[in-house]
N, C-alpha and C positions, 0 to 999 in steps of 0.2 A: 366881621370879626366874631369868632365863636365865644360864647359866654359860658363860663364854668358854672353849671347849675348847682354844684355842691357848695359854692361860696355863698349861695343865698340861704343856706342853713345856718341859723345862729346857735351857738353853743354856750351855755352858762354853767359854770361850776357852782355848786351849792354845798358848802361844807361847814361844819362846826369844829372848833378847836379850843383847847384849854388856853389859859393865859400864857403858858409857856410853849405853845405851838404844837400840841399833840392832839391828833384826832381820835385817839383811843389810849387807854392806859396800857402799861406794859403787858398786863393780862387782859386782852380784849373781851374776854368772857366774864370779867368781874362785874358784879351788879353795879348799876349807876342810878343816881337820882333822876327822876323824870324832869323834863324841862318843857312844860306846856307852851311857853312863849316861843321857844325855838322850834318846837314841833309844829305850831301853827304857821310859822314862817316857812318851814320846809314844805308843809302841805300846800301852801299857796303857790310857792315857786314851782313845785312839781305839777300843780294843776294847770300850769301854762304850757306844759310840754306836750309835744307829739310823741316823744321818745325819751325814756330814761336810760342813761348809760350807767352801768355799775360793774365794778370789778368782781372777778370770781371770788377772791379772798373775802371781800365784803359780804357777798351773798352767802358764802359758807358760814360766816360768823353770825350774820343777822338772821339767816334762815329764810327770809322773805323780802320782797321789795316793798317800797312805800306805795300806798294807794290813797286816792282821794276819797274822803268820807264826808266832808262838809257839804251839805246839800247846795249851798250857794255856789261853791266852786264847780260842782257837778253840773248845775244849771248853766253856769257861765260857759263851760265846755260845750254844752249842747247848743247854746246860742252861736258859738264860734264854729259849729259844725264838726266838733271833735267827738270821738266816742267817750263814754263815761270815764274810762281810765286810759292813761298813756300806755303805749307799748313799753315793756321793759326789755332792754337788751343787755345781757350779761356778757362781759368780755372775758374769754377764757381761751388762751392759746393751746391748752392741753385737753380741754373738755373734761377735766377732773371735777365733775359736778355730780354729787350723789343724786340719783333720780328721786330719792325719798325726801329731799328738801321740801319744806312747806311751800316754797316758792313755786314749785311745779304743780301745786294744787290750787293756787290762787286764781280767781276768775278774771284773768287778764290775758292779753296777747303777749307771748314770750318769744324772744329771739335770743340766740347765742352766737356772738361774733367770735369766730375762731379761724383756723388755718386749714388749708386743704390736707396737710399732713395729719392733723388731728382728726379730721372727718374720716380719713382713710383708716386710722387706727382707733377709732372711737371706742374708749374703754367701757362706755355705758350705752349700748345700742338703743335702749329705751329713750334716750334723749331726743332722738329724731322723731319720736312720737309725741313728746311732751313740749317741744319747742321747734321753731324754725331755725335750722343751723345755717349760718351765713359764713361761708368760707371767703375770707378777704386776704389773699396772700398764700403763697406756697408753704413756707416754713415760719415766716414772721407775719405779723399783722400789717397790712397795707391800708393806712387810713384813707388814702385817696380812693381806693376801691370800696372801702366801707362806706364812705360818704356818698359815693356814686350810687351804691345800693340804697342808702337812705333817701337820696333825692328821687330815685326811681319809684319809690313807694310813697312819695308825697310828704316826706318829713320836712317840716320847716323850722321846728324849734326843738333842740336837744338840751336836756338838763342832765349833767353828769354829777353823780353823788359820791365819787371816789371808788376805791381808795387812792392812796398816794401814787402808786405805780401808774394807774390809769390817768390821773391828772398829769403826771410827768409826760406820759406818751402823747396826750392831746396837746399839751403845750409845745412839745418838741415838733409836733406835726403842724403847728400854727393854726390849730382849730378852735382855740378858745377865744371868745369875744369878750366875755365879762365873768366876774367871780363875785359871789356873795359869800362872805366869811362871817360866821358868828363866833365871837370870842366869849367863851363861858368863864364866869368868875371862879375858876378852880385851877389848881396846878396838879398835873399828873406826874411829870418827871419820868425818868426811866430811859436808859440808853436804847432800849429795844422798842420803846413806844413809837408808833408810826406818826409821821408828820403829813401835812396836806400834800406835799410834793416829794415823792421818793425818787427812785431811779438813780441815774449817774450824776445828776445835778447839771447846772449850767455855769459856764465861765461868766464872770461878772460883766465883761464887755459885750457878751452875746446873750445875756439873760433877758427873758421877756420883761418889758417895762410896763408898769401899771399907772393908772390915773384914778384917784379917789373921786367918785362922782356923787356918792350919797352915803350918809351914815345916820344912824339913830341908836338911841339907847332905850331899852325897854327892860324894866326891872333890873336885874344884874347883868343882862346880856348886852353886848355891843355888836351891832350889825354894820358891816362894812361892805360897800358895793364898789368894786373896781372895774374899770374898763382896761382891756389890753391895748396899749398904744404902740407897742413894738413887739409884734409876735416873733417867736423863734422860728425862722424860715430858712 
């Protein structure tokens, strides 16, 4: 019997959201208060990854990816045989990524997951010099092909950092194993403010089901760890 090597890849969602379920305010560029507790949690979770997945919209807003700076987590990666920083893979069906984003100057390995059509029409030819372009699908992203590419490069642990459309796509593809959600003690509101899972949504009887396996409260933040027990397949 053939074994699907891509199923050996574990994928964790790591997101923060307001108490009313928003991952960003209506104006995603509005200044926010720093949250050192949540940042430390995020850094630890990303330090475990071989690969970080992040949506194009998120990288355009943030400008750069998350990197590991704590010496103990860098040392732990070395013990596990990992490079100092995870690979960051930006998911962009259109390749509409400005080459002057700070992300493309960070000292990390960069991939951009896209489609064959986007590669053929590449609006920014320099992207091929700044990152490895991974075409997974003709006109739409094919997550089976994407994960086959990851498996072929020795990726064992993926951490996805959003945004909501990326999370929705991974859930729909049945690729999420667990989720870490941080609930911040703040309310953003706003009809246009994004939520952890965007996309078309799931019918209630077909929606992914979760099991709470761990939780803790630190300062004002609540950290919830869920396992996916009924993936959307």
